[in-house]
N, C-alpha and C positions, 0 to 999 in steps of 0.2 A: 429764601425762607425755608427753614428746616421743618420737616414733617412733625418732629417731636414738639416743636414750638407751636405749630398751628393746631394740631389735633393730638395732644399728648396722650389722651386715653386710647387712641387708635393708631399710634405710631407703628406698632407691629403688624398692622393690617396692610401696610404698603411695602413694596419690595425695593424701595429706594429711600434715601435719607433727606433729599432736598427737592422741593418743587421747582419745575422749570418756569420760564417766563409766562407762558400761556396759562399754566395752572395757577400761578400766583395772581394773575389778573382776575380769574374767575372765582377764586377761593372765597373772598369776602361775601359775595352774593350767595354762594352755595351754603356757606356755614353760618353766616350771621343774619340771614333773612329767610323768610318763608316764600319768597317769590318763585313762581314758575320760571324755569331757566331754559333758554335755547342757545346752544353753542355749536357753531360750525367751525371746524378746524381741519387742517391738512392731515392726511394719514401719517401715522407715526409721530404725531406731535404730543401724544400723551392724553388723549381724551378719556381713556379708561379711568384715570385718576379722578376726573371730574365726577364720573359715576360713583366712584368709591367715596368721594367726599360727601356727596348727597346721601349715600347710604349711611355713612358715619353719623351725620347730623340726625337722621331719622332714628337710628339705634340709640343715640345718646338721649333722645327724648322718649324712649320706650315704645317707639312706633314700629311698624312693619313696612319694609321696602319691597317693591316688586321690580325686578330687572327684566325687561322685555328684550330678548335677543333675537336677531333676525333669522337665525338658523338653529336647528336642533343640535348640530354639532357644537355650536358655541355654548349652549346651555350646559353641556357636559364639561366643557373646558372651564367655565366659570365655577362649576361645582368643585373642580380640582384646585383652581387658583384661590378660591375663597375659603379654603381650609384655614387660611389666616384668621378669618372671622370666627370660625369654629374654635380655634385655639384661644380666642378672647372670650369664649363662652356664649357665642351667638349661634343660632341654628340656621343653616343654609339648606334649602330644600328645592330640588329641581322637579318641576311638574311637566312631563311630556306625554305625548300619546303612546309612546313605546314602553312606558313604565306603568305598573299598577299604582294607582293613587292611594295613598294612605291619608285619608281626610284629617285624622288627628294630628299627624306630623305637619301637614300643610297648615292646619289651624294654629299650631304653636310655633311655626317657623318665624324667624326674625327677618330673613331674606328669602324671598321666593324668586325663582328663575324660570321663565316661561317664554315660549314663542308667541307671536301675535295670534296665531290660529288657536293655540291652547287657551290663551286669555279669552278669546272670543267664545270658545266652547264653554269655559267656566262661567263667564258672565251671563251667558244665555241660561245657565242653570243655577244662577246665584241664589235662588230661593229654596234650593234643595239642601239638605243637611250635608251632602257630599261636597258641595262647592261653595258653601256660604263663606268660606275663608276669604274669597276674592273681594268681598264687600268690606273687609276690615284692613284695607291697605291705606297707608298714610302717604307714601311717596312712590311714584312710578317713574323709573328711569327707562327711557326709550333709546336703546342703542341703535345707531344708524337709522334715524328717523326718515332719511331720504328713501326708505323702503316705501313710503307713501307713493312714490312715482312708479312703483311696479304695477304693471297691468293686472297681474294675477292676484297680488297680495295686498296692494296698496289700500284698496277699499276695506279690506278686513281690519287693517290697523286703524284706519280712519274711524270706522263705526265703533270699534272696540274702545278707543280713547273717549269718544263721545259718550259711550255707555258708562264707562268708569266715572266720568265726571258727574253723571246723574246719580250713580249708585252710592259713591262714597266721597266724591270731590277731593281726590288726593292732590298733593303737590306733583307737578310734572317737571322732569328734567329731560330734555330732548337733545340728543347728541348726533352729530352728523359729520361726514366728510364735507368738503367745500360745496356749498349750495348758494347760487346767486341770489335767490329770493328767500333768504333766511327770515326776512321781515314778515312774510306771509305765514310761516310756521309760528312765529312769535305771536302774531295777531290771533291765530287760531287757538293757541294755548294761553292767551292772556299773559304773556311774559312782557313785563315793562321794558323800556329801552335800556335801563341800567342792568337788566338781566338777559339781554340779548347780545350775543357775541358772534362776530364774524372775523375769525382769525385768518389772516391771509397767508400766502406762501412764505412770507418772511418768518413765520413761526415754525416752518419745517426745520428740523435739526440738520437736514442735508438738502442742498439745492437740487431741484429736479429738472432735468432737460428731457423733453418728450418729442417724439416725431412719428411720422408715418412712413412705412416702406411698403412698396407694392411688389407684386409678382405677376407673372403672366399666367392667366387662368387658362387651363386646358380642358379637354373633353372628359378626362378621367379624374374623378374626385379623389381617388386613391393616390394617383400621381401628384395631384395638387398638394396633398398633405406633405409629400416629400419635397416639393418645390418650396413650400413655406418653411419646412424644417431646415433645409440648406440655407435659406435666407436668414433664419433665426441664428443658426450657428455662425454665419458670417458676421452677424452683429455681436454675438457673444464672445467670439474667439479672442479679439484684442484684450478684452477685460480679463478673461480667464488666464491668458498668458501673463498678465500682470498680477496674478494671484487674487483677482476679483472673482465674483461668483455670479452666475446667471440663473434666474428663475424664469422658466418658460411655461406659460399657461396654454393648455390644450383643451379640446372640446370634451373628451371622455376619458374614462379610466383606461380603456384599451389603448387609446391614443397615447396616454402617458407612458404605458408599458412599452409599446412598440417604438415610440420616439426615443426613449431611453436606450433601447437595444441598438437602434440604428446609430445613435450618437456615440456610443462606445466605439463602434467600428470607425466612424468618421473622424473622431478625435485622434484615434490611433494612426489613421492614414495621414492626417494633417500634422502628425507628430507634435500635438499639443501636450505639454507636460502636466498631466493630471493623474490622479490615482494614488493609492496607498498600498500597493501590493507588497512593498518592502517593509511595511509596518506590521511586525509580528503581532503586537498586542491588538491592533485594530483588526487584523485578520481573524483573530480569535473572537473578538467582539461581534463580528459580522455573523458568526455561526449561530448567534442567538436569534437572528431574523427568521421569521416563520415563512416568509415568501421566498421561494428559491430564486426566482428571477431577480428579485431585489438584492439578494445576497451576492449574486454574480456581478450585478451592476455597480454596487457601491465601491468595490475594490478598485474599479476603474474611474472613480471620481464622479460617477453619474448615478442618479436615483430618480425614482418617481414617488408621488404622494397623492393618495386619493382616499375617499371615505370607505372604500372596500377593503383597505388594509386593516389589520388588527391595530388596536390602539397602541400596543407595545411597539409594533413596527413603525407606526407614525411618529411616536415619541422619539425613537432612536434616530430616525431620519432627520427630524427637526434638530436634535442635539448635534448630530454630526455635521449638519449644514452650518449651524452656528459656529462650530469649531473649525470650519473650513475644510473638512475632509471630503466634502462633496462640492464639486465645482459647478455642475450643471444639474438643476433639479426641475423635473417636469411635473406639473400639477394641474388638477382640475380647479375650477373656480372656487371651491370651498375654502382653499387655503387663503384666498384673497380676503375673506371675511374673518378668518380665524386668527391663529397665533401670530404674534409679531415676528415675522421671519423675513427680514429685509435682504436684498441682494444689490450689488452695485448696478447690475443690468437686469431689467425686467422686460420680457418680450411676450406679447400676446400673439401667439402663432395663429390661433383660430378665433375668428370673430363671429362664426356661426357654429351652431351645434344642433344635433338631432335630439328632439324631445319626442318620446314615444306618443305623447298625447297631443303635441302641437306640430309635429313635423320639423322641418328645418327652420330655425328661428335665429335672429340676430342676438348676440350677447347684448345685454342691456347697457346703456351708457354708464349707469352708475356702477355696474359690475366692472366695466372696463376701467373706469377711473380709479376704482378701489384696487384693482390689480396693479396698475401703474404706480399707485401710491406706495407700493412696497419697495420701490427703487431707492437705493441709498442706504448705506449701513452707518448709523450714527457711531462716531468714534473711530471709524475706519475710512470712510469716504467723504470727500468734500462735495462731490457731485454724484447724483444717481441718474441713470439713463433708462428711459422707458420708451419702448417701441411698439407700435401696432403694425402688424403685417396684414395687408388686405389686398383685394382685387383693385385694379386701377379705378374701376367705376365707383368704388366706395371711398376712395382716398380723400376727396374734398370733404365728405361728411365727417370723417374722423378727424381731419385736421381742424375743422370748425369746432368739434367737440372739445379737442384738446386746448384750443385757443379760448373758447368762450364758456366752457362748462355746460351744464344743463340745468334748467330750472325744474323745480319739483312741481309736478302737476297732480291734480286729483283724478282718480280713476273710478270714483264712486258711481258716476252716472251709468257706467257700463252694466252694473248689477244693482241699480237703484231699487228695482222692484223686489229682488230677493232680500236685500238688506232691510227695506221698509217692512216687508212681510215678517222678517225675524223680530223686529222691534214690536210689532203689533202682537205677534204670537207670544212674546214674553209679557205682554200687558203693560209695557212701559209707555206706549202711546195709546191713548184711549179715545181721542177724537181728532178732528181735523186741526184744531188749534195746536194740539200736542205735536202733530206731524210737522207743522210749519215752524214751531219752536225748535223741534229736533233738527230741522234743516239748518237752522242758524248756528248749531253747535258743530257742524261738519267743516272739514277743511275744504270740501267742495264749495260751500257757500263763501268762505273767505277768499278762495282763489278766484271764484267768479266775480266777486266784488273788486278784486285786484285787476282782473283782465275781463271787464264786462263784455267786450265785443267777442272775444274768443269763446266765452262760456254762455253768451246770451243771458246776462244777469237779469235783465228785465223780464225774461220769460221763465225764470227759474221756478217761481212758486206755481205757475200754471203747469209746468212740466211735472212737478211733484203731485199736484192734484190729479193730473191725467194718469200718472202711474198708480195712484191710489184707486182711481175709478177702474183701471184695468185689473187690479187685484180683486176688486169686487166682482167684476164681470166674469172673471175666470174661476171664481169660487174659492179664493184663498181667504177673503176677508168679507165680513158682513158689516154694512153700514146702516144705522138706524135713521129714522126721520130727523132725529136731533143731531145727526152727524157723528154719533157715538160709533166707535169701531170695536169689532170683536173678531178674533181669529176663528176660522172654521177648522174641523179636523184635518182637512187637506193642508191648510196653511200651517198648522202646528207640526204636522209630520214633515213638511218641506223644510221648515226651520230646524227641527230636531236633527235631521240628517244632512243639512247643508246642501240640499239639492237645488240644481237649476230648476226654475219653476216649470219649464216645459217638460222636464223629466218627471217631476211630481205629477203633472197633469197626465202624462202618458202612463204612469204607474196606476193612477186612479182609473183611467179608461180600461186598462187591462183587467182590473178587478171587477169591472162591470160585465165582462164577457161571460157568456153562458158556459163556455168550455175553455179551461186554461190548462195547457199542457207544457211540457218541458221546452219545446221549441218556441212557444209563444213567450215564455219567461225569458229565455236567453236572447231572443231577437229584440225584445223590449229593452233589455239592458244594453245590448250592442248598439241600439239606436239612440241611446241617451245622449243628451246634449253635452255631457261631460266628455264624450268621446268624439265630438264633432271635428276636432282638428287632427285626429289620428290619420296618418297618411299610409298608404300601402305602396311600398317601393315595387318597381317592376320585377325585381328578383324574388319577391314574395308571392306573386300572383299564382304560380303553379302550386305552391304549398297551400295557399288558401283554397284553391279549387280541389286539391286532393282531399282536404278535410271535409269540405262541404258537399262535394260530389254534385249530384243533380239538384241539390237544395239551392234554390235561387230566391232568397228572401228579398224584400223591397228595401235594400240597404245600399249605400254607396260603397266604394272600395274600402274606405277606412272602416266602416261598420262591418263589412264582410270579414275583414282581417280580425277585428275584435271577436266576432262570432266564432270564427275558426279557432282562435286561441282558447276561447271558453269551452267549446265542444271538445277539443283535443285535450284540454286540461282535465276533463272528467276521468280520463284513463291515463293521465300522465304521459301523453304521446304527442306533445307539441312538436311539429317538424322543426328541424334545425334552423331553417331559414326564418322562422318566426320567433325564435327563442330570445333574441336580443331585446325585444320589446315586451315579451310575454310577462315578465315579472311585474312591471309597473301596471300593465293593463289588467292583469289578474288581481292585483291588490286593489285597484280602483273598482273593479267589477264586484269584488267581495263586499266592499262597502255599499255599493248600490244594491246588491242582492239582499243584504241585511235590511236595508231600508224598504225594499220591495216586499220582503216578507211581512213587515209590519203593516204596509198598505193592504196587502192581501188579507191579513188577519183581521184588519179593521173593517174592510169594505167587502170582502168576499167570503171569508170564513177560514176555519182551521185547516181544511183539506188543502186549499191552495197555498196557505202559508207553509204547511209542511213540505209541499213540493219545492217551494223556493228554498227552504232550509236545507233540504237534502241536496239540491243542486249546489248550494253554497258550499256544503261539506265536500261534495265530490270534486268541485273545482279546486278547493283549498288543498285536499289531500291526494287527489288523483286516484280514486278508488272506484271499484265497480258498484253497481246497484246492490249486489248481494252483500258487499262489505261496508256500505256507507253507514248503516245503523250502528256498527261497532265503533265508529269514530266518536260517538257520544260518550264512550267509556273513557274516563280520565286515564291517561297513560297508553292509550291505543292510538298509534299513528298509522300512516299508510301501510307500512310494512307489516305490522302486527295484524291490522284489520284484514289485509289480503290473506295472510297465513291462516288466521282463524276461519275466514270464510271458506277457504279451500278445504279446511277440515270439517266443514258442515255447520259451523256456528255462524249465524247471520244476525242475531239480535242480542242485546245485552242479557236478556233472560236466558239465552242459550249458554252464555258464559257462566252464569250463576249455576245453572243445572249441571254443566260439565264439571265444575269444581276445579280447585287448584291442581289436583293430581293430574287431571286430564290435560290441563294447560302445560304442565311440566313435561308430559309425554310429547307435547307438540313443540318442545324445544325452548320453552320459556322458563327462566330460573325460578326457583321456589318462592323467593321473596316477592318478585314481580308478579308471579301468578296469584299469590294471595291478595296483593293490592288490587289487581285487576278484578278479581271476583268481588272484593269489597266495594269497589267503585261501581261495578255493574249492578250490584244489589241496590244501589241508591237510585237506579233508574226504573221506570215503570215496568211491571210484569203483568200484563193484562190478560184476562180470560173472560169468556162470556158464558153465562148459564141460561139455558132455554127452558128451565123447569116448568114454567107456566104455559108454555106453548105446546098445544096438542100436536099429535102426529098427523091428524086429519080433521077436516071440518065438513059438515054437510052442506050441500049447495043451498044457498039462500040464507044460511045462518051466519051469525057473527059473534065474536067473543073478544073482549078487550083484555089483553094479557100484559105481563111485565117481563122484561128481560133484564137480568142483572149483569152489570159490567163490573168485574172485580179487578183490583190492583193489589198484587202481593209484593210489589217493590216500592221504590220511592215515589212520592207524590209528584204530580205534574198536571199542568193545565192541558185539557184534552177537548177535542171536538168529537161528539158521538153522533153518527148519522145512521138512520135506519131506512132501508129501501125494501120494497116488495115488487118483484118483477120489474126492477129497474126504475120504479117510481118512488121519489122520496116520500117517506111517511112521517119522519120525525127527525129533528136536528137540535142539538143543544151543545153549549160550551160550558165546561165546569172544571173545577179543580178536583182531580180524582186522587184521593188519598187511600181509600179502601173500597167502597162500593157505591155505585150509583145505579138507579133504575131508569129505564126508558119504556114508554108505552108501545105496545105492538098490537095493532088491530088485526085479528084473524077473521076473515070473512069468506064465505063461500061465493066465489065469483064465477064468471064464465070459464075461466082458465082451468085446466086439469090440475095444476099445482100452483102453490104460492111459494116463490123463492125469496126467502128473507135473507137480508145481508146487513150485518152490523159492522160498521167501520169506525175504528177509534183512531183519530189522528192526533199528532203531537206538534202543535204549531211552533213550539220553541226548541224542539229537538230534531236532530237529523235521523230519527228512528222511523223506519217504514211503518205505515199505518197497520194496525192489527185488524184482521178481517175474520169474522165468523159467519157461517152460513147455515141455514136450516130450511129444509123443504117440507111444506105441509100439503098433503094431498087434499083435493076437493072431491067429495063423493057424491 
């Protein structure tokens, strides 16, 4: 069947002219009905076209389609691929956490592309003007729906789909690699039998032969990598000698780089005929690569591919691999989910990888099957070969996986309390009946009904009731006598910031302390449940001790590692032994600090919130206490902040007072200097006037005065606190645009002097509190 005959209006949206057998069988249901559709098919069989057919039908009816991609990297690829829809006059808009959202563009988009986490975030805020576009979706295409089986992310996808069904009840089209229990997913999404497809291996364009190869595990993990690499090259060599190609998956970016370097030498030693050093044109093309190591490798027919490369370098490697100029390509798992880049031989060298937040973990069965599914080049190979290299103790497990596949389970139960809290916080569940009805919309419920013994289906409702009661007991939810439910401020903040509930409780407890200092804030973040699985390797122990010194907080080794990274990050001095995990730990800590700041603002006050905000800025920028306030100025990063602070400027107001000329003398170009002064002028410039406060007061007498707090800069929310001799007299929170007054009681007490202190804190800015003091004598 030709594309132009089936969907003439959208023929140019496809990069081929004729549908294959699998696509032809699914096409009538996708195009001629409104049924929800679930399709399971082997890798490389053309599932993307099914998604595009569903999108075409939606667009032809004037609707909006949402494509849910399993990884952020894939959202960017779809944006590029689907320029074909743009050429037909339709708007494609990618919404990810790394981009600024343009609500108007999202609202007018014909095709939205998002990850499950971003859809979750948007649907939680669906009643805001910023995210209301998510309730106007007519068709949701879930790519790789077997993500449901992911322990970390499956629950998010599950509740997000259930939420979308309640918000706008769109059509669902769920696509997946082979999954034995496709019927469970179909039951969950209400896809009828005629719209449920389980395409077998006979639909693969190239036959796939898989197997497991073992190696002898040694004492040294570094040496083990090379044992597995030599095993992989033994498997790849026969195919490479016959002009085939090998794709080898490894655990990390660094592993991809080092394995490629070693392979260049090894192939040369084995006299395997690869490389294009004699190709003058290709030699010139390689000069465009930005990565020097990659440039050297590709001329020898070897390359590596990972998310850390520039997009231009990744695109070139993919093109050259397709053209056969690269014989052996090493990649991280991201390529398994990404572009269609098949090879005759696919080898999974590493079945375990180091996760900074989880320690050493096994690659997921679904990731592994996805990788092996890349084997076999349509049009070039009759057979593809896929191999898993593992320790002997794991061999039977992987052989069973390759033989039987893996059923998709629900992982909602692991975080049921957090997901239930989120639904109540959004107001979508208002009583116990709502909760039980919501349960029946989850894949958890469907899977439990399918496997009642494994999931204890009979006790499911009781388990949900117990979870709800636990939320009430812990202060996240309030339940009325009529079983009506309402979220508490604690529950709403936990949902807003996607916190583990134990973390939210710890943040709330910190806010109740009489004294909150920097150590308490950082230790609370380091102890968060989000970091529970962080492991400290033996080689890191000395580095952690060097940072923490005699500080012995009540934390396990993983928590101490997190704390050491956070403390060292304040001065951009993370020890070399801790840097490999520092980036991901710091990124997660900054999210937690942003959440903690709002907890402190809500439950403790602006002073504590400002402390958390300054710590957040110091960890993000690696600057001193003196320089941190300057990071509030747009255009001032770590380097400029430190330079300005060294020159005696420590607050945005100092930058305004210095003026552009002074900044130029400090080495900043004229145009930049003017922009920095303008930006600094938009920030608060606070002063305190004591006009009504006398210089002295007679013993036994008292007088009620007013102190004026002025702001000559941009407006901001502030907390104003007045103390006398260390005792709080007055505190208030206000938006300070020009002037506010605070009462000051001057009374003749037993003390010889009255030491007044006015402190103005900025809960939302990393600017140090402004402090003014006045001493009144008692005569």
